[in-house]
FILUM-836744 format. One record per atom (N, C-alpha, C): residue number from 1; residue in one letter; chain; x, y, z. Coordinates in steps of 0.02 Angstrom, whole numbers. Layout:
<rec vexmi="NUM" marvex="a" fido="A" c1="X" c2="Y" c3="Z"/>
...
% end
This chain:
<rec vexmi="1" marvex="m" fido="A" c1="2748" c2="-974" c3="-1319"/>
<rec vexmi="1" marvex="m" fido="A" c1="2703" c2="-953" c3="-1263"/>
<rec vexmi="1" marvex="m" fido="A" c1="2628" c2="-939" c3="-1303"/>
<rec vexmi="2" marvex="i" fido="A" c1="2640" c2="-914" c3="-1361"/>
<rec vexmi="2" marvex="i" fido="A" c1="2571" c2="-901" c3="-1404"/>
<rec vexmi="2" marvex="i" fido="A" c1="2535" c2="-968" c3="-1423"/>
<rec vexmi="3" marvex="l" fido="A" c1="2585" c2="-1014" c3="-1435"/>
<rec vexmi="3" marvex="l" fido="A" c1="2548" c2="-1082" c3="-1447"/>
<rec vexmi="3" marvex="l" fido="A" c1="2507" c2="-1115" c3="-1390"/>
<rec vexmi="4" marvex="e" fido="A" c1="2543" c2="-1105" c3="-1336"/>
<rec vexmi="4" marvex="e" fido="A" c1="2513" c2="-1136" c3="-1273"/>
<rec vexmi="4" marvex="e" fido="A" c1="2437" c2="-1097" c3="-1262"/>
<rec vexmi="5" marvex="t" fido="A" c1="2438" c2="-1029" c3="-1274"/>
<rec vexmi="5" marvex="t" fido="A" c1="2371" c2="-995" c3="-1260"/>
<rec vexmi="5" marvex="t" fido="A" c1="2327" c2="-1008" c3="-1306"/>
<rec vexmi="6" marvex="l" fido="A" c1="2342" c2="-1029" c3="-1370"/>
<rec vexmi="6" marvex="l" fido="A" c1="2295" c2="-1051" c3="-1419"/>
<rec vexmi="6" marvex="l" fido="A" c1="2278" c2="-1121" c3="-1416"/>
<rec vexmi="7" marvex="n" fido="A" c1="2308" c2="-1163" c3="-1382"/>
<rec vexmi="7" marvex="n" fido="A" c1="2296" c2="-1237" c3="-1375"/>
<rec vexmi="7" marvex="n" fido="A" c1="2223" c2="-1245" c3="-1336"/>
<rec vexmi="8" marvex="p" fido="A" c1="2168" c2="-1271" c3="-1373"/>
<rec vexmi="8" marvex="p" fido="A" c1="2113" c2="-1289" c3="-1336"/>
<rec vexmi="8" marvex="p" fido="A" c1="2119" c2="-1328" c3="-1281"/>
<rec vexmi="9" marvex="m" fido="A" c1="2165" c2="-1375" c3="-1279"/>
<rec vexmi="9" marvex="m" fido="A" c1="2161" c2="-1423" c3="-1223"/>
<rec vexmi="9" marvex="m" fido="A" c1="2183" c2="-1384" c3="-1156"/>
<rec vexmi="10" marvex="n" fido="A" c1="2219" c2="-1325" c3="-1167"/>
<rec vexmi="10" marvex="n" fido="A" c1="2233" c2="-1287" c3="-1103"/>
<rec vexmi="10" marvex="n" fido="A" c1="2171" c2="-1271" c3="-1073"/>
<rec vexmi="11" marvex="y" fido="A" c1="2122" c2="-1240" c3="-1111"/>
<rec vexmi="11" marvex="y" fido="A" c1="2064" c2="-1219" c3="-1073"/>
<rec vexmi="11" marvex="y" fido="A" c1="2019" c2="-1273" c3="-1052"/>
<rec vexmi="12" marvex="i" fido="A" c1="2018" c2="-1330" c3="-1086"/>
<rec vexmi="12" marvex="i" fido="A" c1="1978" c2="-1391" c3="-1066"/>
<rec vexmi="12" marvex="i" fido="A" c1="2002" c2="-1413" c3="-997"/>
<rec vexmi="13" marvex="t" fido="A" c1="2066" c2="-1431" c3="-988"/>
<rec vexmi="13" marvex="t" fido="A" c1="2098" c2="-1451" c3="-930"/>
<rec vexmi="13" marvex="t" fido="A" c1="2093" c2="-1406" c3="-878"/>
<rec vexmi="14" marvex="s" fido="A" c1="2094" c2="-1342" c3="-896"/>
<rec vexmi="14" marvex="s" fido="A" c1="2074" c2="-1289" c3="-837"/>
<rec vexmi="14" marvex="s" fido="A" c1="2005" c2="-1289" c3="-804"/>
<rec vexmi="15" marvex="l" fido="A" c1="1960" c2="-1315" c3="-848"/>
<rec vexmi="15" marvex="l" fido="A" c1="1887" c2="-1311" c3="-830"/>
<rec vexmi="15" marvex="l" fido="A" c1="1877" c2="-1379" c3="-781"/>
<rec vexmi="16" marvex="v" fido="A" c1="1902" c2="-1430" c3="-805"/>
<rec vexmi="16" marvex="v" fido="A" c1="1890" c2="-1501" c3="-771"/>
<rec vexmi="16" marvex="v" fido="A" c1="1935" c2="-1505" c3="-713"/>
<rec vexmi="17" marvex="p" fido="A" c1="1912" c2="-1519" c3="-650"/>
<rec vexmi="17" marvex="p" fido="A" c1="1956" c2="-1526" c3="-602"/>
<rec vexmi="17" marvex="p" fido="A" c1="1997" c2="-1593" c3="-603"/>
<rec vexmi="18" marvex="d" fido="A" c1="2056" c2="-1606" c3="-573"/>
<rec vexmi="18" marvex="d" fido="A" c1="2091" c2="-1665" c3="-568"/>
<rec vexmi="18" marvex="d" fido="A" c1="2057" c2="-1722" c3="-531"/>
<rec vexmi="19" marvex="e" fido="A" c1="2025" c2="-1707" c3="-480"/>
<rec vexmi="19" marvex="e" fido="A" c1="1992" c2="-1749" c3="-437"/>
<rec vexmi="19" marvex="e" fido="A" c1="1911" c2="-1744" c3="-439"/>
<rec vexmi="20" marvex="m" fido="A" c1="1879" c2="-1797" c3="-432"/>
<rec vexmi="20" marvex="m" fido="A" c1="1809" c2="-1790" c3="-436"/>
<rec vexmi="20" marvex="m" fido="A" c1="1787" c2="-1770" c3="-366"/>
<rec vexmi="21" marvex="p" fido="A" c1="1737" c2="-1726" c3="-354"/>
<rec vexmi="21" marvex="p" fido="A" c1="1714" c2="-1703" c3="-289"/>
<rec vexmi="21" marvex="p" fido="A" c1="1685" c2="-1767" c3="-252"/>
<rec vexmi="22" marvex="v" fido="A" c1="1680" c2="-1755" c3="-193"/>
<rec vexmi="22" marvex="v" fido="A" c1="1660" c2="-1815" c3="-145"/>
<rec vexmi="22" marvex="v" fido="A" c1="1584" c2="-1829" c3="-163"/>
<rec vexmi="23" marvex="a" fido="A" c1="1547" c2="-1779" c3="-168"/>
<rec vexmi="23" marvex="a" fido="A" c1="1471" c2="-1775" c3="-167"/>
<rec vexmi="23" marvex="a" fido="A" c1="1450" c2="-1806" c3="-235"/>
<rec vexmi="24" marvex="t" fido="A" c1="1504" c2="-1811" c3="-288"/>
<rec vexmi="24" marvex="t" fido="A" c1="1479" c2="-1826" c3="-350"/>
<rec vexmi="24" marvex="t" fido="A" c1="1448" c2="-1911" c3="-344"/>
<rec vexmi="25" marvex="v" fido="A" c1="1483" c2="-1955" c3="-320"/>
<rec vexmi="25" marvex="v" fido="A" c1="1467" c2="-2024" c3="-313"/>
<rec vexmi="25" marvex="v" fido="A" c1="1394" c2="-2029" c3="-283"/>
<rec vexmi="26" marvex="p" fido="A" c1="1387" c2="-2008" c3="-230"/>
<rec vexmi="26" marvex="p" fido="A" c1="1320" c2="-2019" c3="-197"/>
<rec vexmi="26" marvex="p" fido="A" c1="1266" c2="-1983" c3="-244"/>
<rec vexmi="27" marvex="i" fido="A" c1="1280" c2="-1924" c3="-270"/>
<rec vexmi="27" marvex="i" fido="A" c1="1221" c2="-1902" c3="-315"/>
<rec vexmi="27" marvex="i" fido="A" c1="1212" c2="-1940" c3="-382"/>
<rec vexmi="28" marvex="l" fido="A" c1="1261" c2="-1968" c3="-412"/>
<rec vexmi="28" marvex="l" fido="A" c1="1260" c2="-2019" c3="-470"/>
<rec vexmi="28" marvex="l" fido="A" c1="1217" c2="-2078" c3="-449"/>
<rec vexmi="29" marvex="i" fido="A" c1="1226" c2="-2114" c3="-388"/>
<rec vexmi="29" marvex="i" fido="A" c1="1193" c2="-2164" c3="-362"/>
<rec vexmi="29" marvex="i" fido="A" c1="1125" c2="-2149" c3="-351"/>
<rec vexmi="30" marvex="l" fido="A" c1="1108" c2="-2085" c3="-318"/>
<rec vexmi="30" marvex="l" fido="A" c1="1035" c2="-2069" c3="-313"/>
<rec vexmi="30" marvex="l" fido="A" c1="1004" c2="-2058" c3="-377"/>
<rec vexmi="31" marvex="m" fido="A" c1="1032" c2="-2031" c3="-422"/>
<rec vexmi="31" marvex="m" fido="A" c1="1001" c2="-2014" c3="-487"/>
<rec vexmi="31" marvex="m" fido="A" c1="984" c2="-2082" c3="-515"/>
<rec vexmi="32" marvex="c" fido="A" c1="1035" c2="-2132" c3="-516"/>
<rec vexmi="32" marvex="c" fido="A" c1="1018" c2="-2204" c3="-548"/>
<rec vexmi="32" marvex="c" fido="A" c1="957" c2="-2225" c3="-514"/>
<rec vexmi="33" marvex="f" fido="A" c1="958" c2="-2229" c3="-446"/>
<rec vexmi="33" marvex="f" fido="A" c1="899" c2="-2250" c3="-401"/>
<rec vexmi="33" marvex="f" fido="A" c1="837" c2="-2221" c3="-430"/>
<rec vexmi="34" marvex="l" fido="A" c1="831" c2="-2152" c3="-440"/>
<rec vexmi="34" marvex="l" fido="A" c1="770" c2="-2115" c3="-452"/>
<rec vexmi="34" marvex="l" fido="A" c1="756" c2="-2141" c3="-527"/>
<rec vexmi="35" marvex="f" fido="A" c1="797" c2="-2153" c3="-569"/>
<rec vexmi="35" marvex="f" fido="A" c1="785" c2="-2167" c3="-642"/>
<rec vexmi="35" marvex="f" fido="A" c1="753" c2="-2240" c3="-634"/>
<rec vexmi="36" marvex="l" fido="A" c1="777" c2="-2283" c3="-594"/>
<rec vexmi="36" marvex="l" fido="A" c1="740" c2="-2353" c3="-594"/>
<rec vexmi="36" marvex="l" fido="A" c1="674" c2="-2345" c3="-561"/>
<rec vexmi="37" marvex="i" fido="A" c1="667" c2="-2307" c3="-506"/>
<rec vexmi="37" marvex="i" fido="A" c1="602" c2="-2302" c3="-481"/>
<rec vexmi="37" marvex="i" fido="A" c1="549" c2="-2272" c3="-527"/>
<rec vexmi="38" marvex="w" fido="A" c1="571" c2="-2217" c3="-570"/>
<rec vexmi="38" marvex="w" fido="A" c1="536" c2="-2181" c3="-618"/>
<rec vexmi="38" marvex="w" fido="A" c1="514" c2="-2228" c3="-670"/>
<rec vexmi="39" marvex="n" fido="A" c1="553" c2="-2273" c3="-692"/>
<rec vexmi="39" marvex="n" fido="A" c1="545" c2="-2318" c3="-751"/>
<rec vexmi="39" marvex="n" fido="A" c1="496" c2="-2380" c3="-722"/>
<rec vexmi="40" marvex="h" fido="A" c1="498" c2="-2387" c3="-669"/>
<rec vexmi="40" marvex="h" fido="A" c1="464" c2="-2450" c3="-637"/>
<rec vexmi="40" marvex="h" fido="A" c1="390" c2="-2442" c3="-648"/>
<rec vexmi="41" marvex="e" fido="A" c1="356" c2="-2496" c3="-677"/>
<rec vexmi="41" marvex="e" fido="A" c1="285" c2="-2500" c3="-685"/>
<rec vexmi="41" marvex="e" fido="A" c1="264" c2="-2561" c3="-644"/>
<rec vexmi="42" marvex="e" fido="A" c1="199" c2="-2556" c3="-625"/>
<rec vexmi="42" marvex="e" fido="A" c1="166" c2="-2614" c3="-593"/>
<rec vexmi="42" marvex="e" fido="A" c1="153" c2="-2665" c3="-646"/>
<rec vexmi="43" marvex="t" fido="A" c1="165" c2="-2731" c3="-626"/>
<rec vexmi="43" marvex="t" fido="A" c1="151" c2="-2781" c3="-669"/>
<rec vexmi="43" marvex="t" fido="A" c1="85" c2="-2791" c3="-682"/>
<rec vexmi="44" marvex="s" fido="A" c1="64" c2="-2810" c3="-734"/>
<rec vexmi="44" marvex="s" fido="A" c1="-6" c2="-2816" c3="-752"/>
<rec vexmi="44" marvex="s" fido="A" c1="-19" c2="-2890" c3="-743"/>
<rec vexmi="45" marvex="s" fido="A" c1="-85" c2="-2899" c3="-739"/>
<rec vexmi="45" marvex="s" fido="A" c1="-110" c2="-2971" c3="-725"/>
<rec vexmi="45" marvex="s" fido="A" c1="-128" c2="-2998" c3="-798"/>
<rec vexmi="46" marvex="i" fido="A" c1="-120" c2="-2953" c3="-849"/>
<rec vexmi="46" marvex="i" fido="A" c1="-137" c2="-2982" c3="-921"/>
<rec vexmi="46" marvex="i" fido="A" c1="-68" c2="-3009" c3="-936"/>
<rec vexmi="47" marvex="p" fido="A" c1="-61" c2="-3067" c3="-969"/>
<rec vexmi="47" marvex="p" fido="A" c1="6" c2="-3091" c3="-986"/>
<rec vexmi="47" marvex="p" fido="A" c1="25" c2="-3062" c3="-1053"/>
<rec vexmi="48" marvex="g" fido="A" c1="94" c2="-3048" c3="-1066"/>
<rec vexmi="48" marvex="g" fido="A" c1="125" c2="-3018" c3="-1121"/>
<rec vexmi="48" marvex="g" fido="A" c1="190" c2="-3005" c3="-1106"/>
<rec vexmi="49" marvex="p" fido="A" c1="235" c2="-2985" c3="-1157"/>
<rec vexmi="49" marvex="p" fido="A" c1="298" c2="-2963" c3="-1148"/>
<rec vexmi="49" marvex="p" fido="A" c1="311" c2="-2900" c3="-1093"/>
<rec vexmi="50" marvex="g" fido="A" c1="360" c2="-2903" c3="-1054"/>
<rec vexmi="50" marvex="g" fido="A" c1="370" c2="-2859" c3="-994"/>
<rec vexmi="50" marvex="g" fido="A" c1="380" c2="-2787" c3="-1030"/>
<rec vexmi="51" marvex="y" fido="A" c1="385" c2="-2742" c3="-977"/>
<rec vexmi="51" marvex="y" fido="A" c1="390" c2="-2676" c3="-1012"/>
<rec vexmi="51" marvex="y" fido="A" c1="466" c2="-2655" c3="-1004"/>
<rec vexmi="52" marvex="c" fido="A" c1="504" c2="-2680" c3="-959"/>
<rec vexmi="52" marvex="c" fido="A" c1="580" c2="-2670" c3="-947"/>
<rec vexmi="52" marvex="c" fido="A" c1="610" c2="-2603" c3="-977"/>
<rec vexmi="53" marvex="m" fido="A" c1="593" c2="-2555" c3="-951"/>
<rec vexmi="53" marvex="m" fido="A" c1="618" c2="-2488" c3="-958"/>
<rec vexmi="53" marvex="m" fido="A" c1="613" c2="-2467" c3="-1033"/>
<rec vexmi="54" marvex="g" fido="A" c1="558" c2="-2492" c3="-1065"/>
<rec vexmi="54" marvex="g" fido="A" c1="541" c2="-2462" c3="-1138"/>
<rec vexmi="54" marvex="g" fido="A" c1="568" c2="-2516" c3="-1193"/>
<rec vexmi="55" marvex="i" fido="A" c1="608" c2="-2570" c3="-1168"/>
<rec vexmi="55" marvex="i" fido="A" c1="628" c2="-2613" c3="-1212"/>
<rec vexmi="55" marvex="i" fido="A" c1="575" c2="-2673" c3="-1243"/>
<rec vexmi="56" marvex="g" fido="A" c1="528" c2="-2685" c3="-1199"/>
<rec vexmi="56" marvex="g" fido="A" c1="476" c2="-2726" c3="-1221"/>
<rec vexmi="56" marvex="g" fido="A" c1="426" c2="-2701" c3="-1269"/>
<rec vexmi="57" marvex="p" fido="A" c1="410" c2="-2633" c3="-1255"/>
<rec vexmi="57" marvex="p" fido="A" c1="369" c2="-2610" c3="-1317"/>
<rec vexmi="57" marvex="p" fido="A" c1="410" c2="-2603" c3="-1380"/>
<rec vexmi="58" marvex="l" fido="A" c1="475" c2="-2595" c3="-1381"/>
<rec vexmi="58" marvex="l" fido="A" c1="509" c2="-2587" c3="-1444"/>
<rec vexmi="58" marvex="l" fido="A" c1="511" c2="-2653" c3="-1477"/>
<rec vexmi="59" marvex="i" fido="A" c1="527" c2="-2706" c3="-1440"/>
<rec vexmi="59" marvex="i" fido="A" c1="523" c2="-2770" c3="-1471"/>
<rec vexmi="59" marvex="i" fido="A" c1="458" c2="-2794" c3="-1496"/>
<rec vexmi="60" marvex="s" fido="A" c1="404" c2="-2780" c3="-1452"/>
<rec vexmi="60" marvex="s" fido="A" c1="339" c2="-2806" c3="-1481"/>
<rec vexmi="60" marvex="s" fido="A" c1="328" c2="-2766" c3="-1552"/>
<rec vexmi="61" marvex="h" fido="A" c1="334" c2="-2701" c3="-1547"/>
<rec vexmi="61" marvex="h" fido="A" c1="321" c2="-2663" c3="-1600"/>
<rec vexmi="61" marvex="h" fido="A" c1="364" c2="-2689" c3="-1665"/>
<rec vexmi="62" marvex="g" fido="A" c1="429" c2="-2692" c3="-1652"/>
<rec vexmi="62" marvex="g" fido="A" c1="470" c2="-2723" c3="-1709"/>
<rec vexmi="62" marvex="g" fido="A" c1="445" c2="-2789" c3="-1731"/>
<rec vexmi="63" marvex="r" fido="A" c1="423" c2="-2828" c3="-1688"/>
<rec vexmi="63" marvex="r" fido="A" c1="393" c2="-2901" c3="-1707"/>
<rec vexmi="63" marvex="r" fido="A" c1="334" c2="-2881" c3="-1750"/>
<rec vexmi="64" marvex="f" fido="A" c1="291" c2="-2849" c3="-1736"/>
<rec vexmi="64" marvex="f" fido="A" c1="227" c2="-2836" c3="-1778"/>
<rec vexmi="64" marvex="f" fido="A" c1="257" c2="-2800" c3="-1846"/>
<rec vexmi="65" marvex="l" fido="A" c1="303" c2="-2767" c3="-1845"/>
<rec vexmi="65" marvex="l" fido="A" c1="316" c2="-2731" c3="-1920"/>
<rec vexmi="65" marvex="l" fido="A" c1="357" c2="-2789" c3="-1954"/>
<rec vexmi="66" marvex="w" fido="A" c1="399" c2="-2829" c3="-1925"/>
<rec vexmi="66" marvex="w" fido="A" c1="432" c2="-2881" c3="-1955"/>
<rec vexmi="66" marvex="w" fido="A" c1="397" c2="-2931" c3="-1980"/>
<rec vexmi="67" marvex="m" fido="A" c1="351" c2="-2957" c3="-1939"/>
<rec vexmi="67" marvex="m" fido="A" c1="314" c2="-3026" c3="-1954"/>
<rec vexmi="67" marvex="m" fido="A" c1="248" c2="-3009" c3="-1986"/>
<rec vexmi="68" marvex="g" fido="A" c1="228" c2="-2947" c3="-1983"/>
<rec vexmi="68" marvex="g" fido="A" c1="154" c2="-2933" c3="-2000"/>
<rec vexmi="68" marvex="g" fido="A" c1="103" c2="-2948" c3="-1939"/>
<rec vexmi="69" marvex="v" fido="A" c1="50" c2="-2919" c3="-1948"/>
<rec vexmi="69" marvex="v" fido="A" c1="4" c2="-2931" c3="-1895"/>
<rec vexmi="69" marvex="v" fido="A" c1="-24" c2="-2999" c3="-1875"/>
<rec vexmi="70" marvex="g" fido="A" c1="-36" c2="-3037" c3="-1931"/>
<rec vexmi="70" marvex="g" fido="A" c1="-76" c2="-3106" c3="-1919"/>
<rec vexmi="70" marvex="g" fido="A" c1="-9" c2="-3147" c3="-1886"/>
<rec vexmi="71" marvex="n" fido="A" c1="44" c2="-3153" c3="-1913"/>
<rec vexmi="71" marvex="n" fido="A" c1="95" c2="-3193" c3="-1887"/>
<rec vexmi="71" marvex="n" fido="A" c1="115" c2="-3181" c3="-1816"/>
<rec vexmi="72" marvex="a" fido="A" c1="122" c2="-3109" c3="-1809"/>
<rec vexmi="72" marvex="a" fido="A" c1="144" c2="-3087" c3="-1741"/>
<rec vexmi="72" marvex="a" fido="A" c1="87" c2="-3106" c3="-1687"/>
<rec vexmi="73" marvex="c" fido="A" c1="27" c2="-3097" c3="-1699"/>
<rec vexmi="73" marvex="c" fido="A" c1="-29" c2="-3118" c3="-1660"/>
<rec vexmi="73" marvex="c" fido="A" c1="-26" c2="-3185" c3="-1641"/>
<rec vexmi="74" marvex="n" fido="A" c1="-11" c2="-3233" c3="-1698"/>
<rec vexmi="74" marvex="n" fido="A" c1="-18" c2="-3305" c3="-1676"/>
<rec vexmi="74" marvex="n" fido="A" c1="42" c2="-3326" c3="-1639"/>
<rec vexmi="75" marvex="y" fido="A" c1="99" c2="-3290" c3="-1654"/>
<rec vexmi="75" marvex="y" fido="A" c1="167" c2="-3298" c3="-1606"/>
<rec vexmi="75" marvex="y" fido="A" c1="155" c2="-3283" c3="-1532"/>
<rec vexmi="76" marvex="y" fido="A" c1="123" c2="-3224" c3="-1523"/>
<rec vexmi="76" marvex="y" fido="A" c1="106" c2="-3201" c3="-1455"/>
<rec vexmi="76" marvex="y" fido="A" c1="51" c2="-3257" c3="-1420"/>
<rec vexmi="77" marvex="n" fido="A" c1="-1" c2="-3275" c3="-1459"/>
<rec vexmi="77" marvex="n" fido="A" c1="-44" c2="-3320" c3="-1431"/>
<rec vexmi="77" marvex="n" fido="A" c1="-22" c2="-3388" c3="-1420"/>
<rec vexmi="78" marvex="k" fido="A" c1="18" c2="-3410" c3="-1453"/>
<rec vexmi="78" marvex="k" fido="A" c1="57" c2="-3471" c3="-1443"/>
<rec vexmi="78" marvex="k" fido="A" c1="99" c2="-3472" c3="-1382"/>
<rec vexmi="79" marvex="i" fido="A" c1="128" c2="-3410" c3="-1362"/>
<rec vexmi="79" marvex="i" fido="A" c1="176" c2="-3398" c3="-1306"/>
<rec vexmi="79" marvex="i" fido="A" c1="129" c2="-3383" c3="-1236"/>
<rec vexmi="80" marvex="y" fido="A" c1="89" c2="-3339" c3="-1243"/>
<rec vexmi="80" marvex="y" fido="A" c1="54" c2="-3312" c3="-1193"/>
<rec vexmi="80" marvex="y" fido="A" c1="-20" c2="-3330" c3="-1181"/>
<rec vexmi="81" marvex="g" fido="A" c1="-53" c2="-3360" c3="-1225"/>
<rec vexmi="81" marvex="g" fido="A" c1="-129" c2="-3375" c3="-1229"/>
<rec vexmi="81" marvex="g" fido="A" c1="-162" c2="-3333" c3="-1272"/>
<rec vexmi="82" marvex="e" fido="A" c1="-232" c2="-3344" c3="-1255"/>
<rec vexmi="82" marvex="e" fido="A" c1="-279" c2="-3313" c3="-1300"/>
<rec vexmi="82" marvex="e" fido="A" c1="-299" c2="-3243" c3="-1284"/>
<rec vexmi="83" marvex="f" fido="A" c1="-274" c2="-3213" c3="-1227"/>
<rec vexmi="83" marvex="f" fido="A" c1="-278" c2="-3142" c3="-1215"/>
<rec vexmi="83" marvex="f" fido="A" c1="-215" c2="-3111" c3="-1195"/>
<rec vexmi="84" marvex="v" fido="A" c1="-181" c2="-3074" c3="-1236"/>
<rec vexmi="84" marvex="v" fido="A" c1="-117" c2="-3053" c3="-1230"/>
<rec vexmi="84" marvex="v" fido="A" c1="-106" c2="-2973" c3="-1232"/>
<rec vexmi="85" marvex="r" fido="A" c1="-67" c2="-2944" c3="-1194"/>
<rec vexmi="85" marvex="r" fido="A" c1="-61" c2="-2871" c3="-1191"/>
<rec vexmi="85" marvex="r" fido="A" c1="19" c2="-2853" c3="-1224"/>
<rec vexmi="86" marvex="v" fido="A" c1="14" c2="-2815" c3="-1285"/>
<rec vexmi="86" marvex="v" fido="A" c1="71" c2="-2802" c3="-1322"/>
<rec vexmi="86" marvex="v" fido="A" c1="69" c2="-2721" c3="-1332"/>
<rec vexmi="87" marvex="w" fido="A" c1="131" c2="-2705" c3="-1360"/>
<rec vexmi="87" marvex="w" fido="A" c1="130" c2="-2636" c3="-1383"/>
<rec vexmi="87" marvex="w" fido="A" c1="135" c2="-2620" c3="-1456"/>
<rec vexmi="88" marvex="i" fido="A" c1="92" c2="-2575" c3="-1485"/>
<rec vexmi="88" marvex="i" fido="A" c1="98" c2="-2564" c3="-1558"/>
<rec vexmi="88" marvex="i" fido="A" c1="101" c2="-2489" c3="-1561"/>
<rec vexmi="89" marvex="s" fido="A" c1="157" c2="-2462" c3="-1590"/>
<rec vexmi="89" marvex="s" fido="A" c1="162" c2="-2392" c3="-1599"/>
<rec vexmi="89" marvex="s" fido="A" c1="161" c2="-2354" c3="-1531"/>
<rec vexmi="90" marvex="g" fido="A" c1="187" c2="-2383" c3="-1484"/>
<rec vexmi="90" marvex="g" fido="A" c1="195" c2="-2351" c3="-1414"/>
<rec vexmi="90" marvex="g" fido="A" c1="130" c2="-2363" c3="-1377"/>
<rec vexmi="91" marvex="e" fido="A" c1="74" c2="-2390" c3="-1407"/>
<rec vexmi="91" marvex="e" fido="A" c1="8" c2="-2397" c3="-1360"/>
<rec vexmi="91" marvex="e" fido="A" c1="5" c2="-2463" c3="-1339"/>
<rec vexmi="92" marvex="e" fido="A" c1="-28" c2="-2483" c3="-1274"/>
<rec vexmi="92" marvex="e" fido="A" c1="-42" c2="-2536" c3="-1252"/>
<rec vexmi="92" marvex="e" fido="A" c1="-96" c2="-2565" c3="-1298"/>
<rec vexmi="93" marvex="t" fido="A" c1="-98" c2="-2628" c3="-1327"/>
<rec vexmi="93" marvex="t" fido="A" c1="-137" c2="-2660" c3="-1361"/>
<rec vexmi="93" marvex="t" fido="A" c1="-152" c2="-2729" c3="-1344"/>
<rec vexmi="94" marvex="f" fido="A" c1="-218" c2="-2744" c3="-1342"/>
<rec vexmi="94" marvex="f" fido="A" c1="-237" c2="-2814" c3="-1314"/>
<rec vexmi="94" marvex="f" fido="A" c1="-259" c2="-2856" c3="-1374"/>
<rec vexmi="95" marvex="i" fido="A" c1="-233" c2="-2918" c3="-1374"/>
<rec vexmi="95" marvex="i" fido="A" c1="-253" c2="-2969" c3="-1430"/>
<rec vexmi="95" marvex="i" fido="A" c1="-291" c2="-3015" c3="-1398"/>
<rec vexmi="96" marvex="i" fido="A" c1="-354" c2="-3028" c3="-1421"/>
<rec vexmi="96" marvex="i" fido="A" c1="-403" c2="-3070" c3="-1403"/>
<rec vexmi="96" marvex="i" fido="A" c1="-415" c2="-3120" c3="-1460"/>
<rec vexmi="97" marvex="s" fido="A" c1="-389" c2="-3181" c3="-1453"/>
<rec vexmi="97" marvex="s" fido="A" c1="-414" c2="-3238" c3="-1495"/>
<rec vexmi="97" marvex="s" fido="A" c1="-421" c2="-3302" c3="-1471"/>
<rec vexmi="98" marvex="k" fido="A" c1="-446" c2="-3351" c3="-1514"/>
<rec vexmi="98" marvex="k" fido="A" c1="-457" c2="-3416" c3="-1489"/>
<rec vexmi="98" marvex="k" fido="A" c1="-427" c2="-3458" c3="-1539"/>
% end
């Protein structure tokens, strides 16, 4: 009896119900929908890597760190043209070259 009262699983299972409440699923779906709307940004008319919920800025910043400024600029200019929008240190940066 003493061991049962000292068992931490006894307290955890008493706090968590056996069945998920009916309202939980619609609330989770609504939260996911609001998260997607909140992270959505208008597409820019300037070519460059997409934002994609913050993954695009991480990839472009990583490319600049890995390849260096010159090689990364040449890479983006070859793919997107002479006027490109990228992210460096979380800030939108424009590369203009010919």
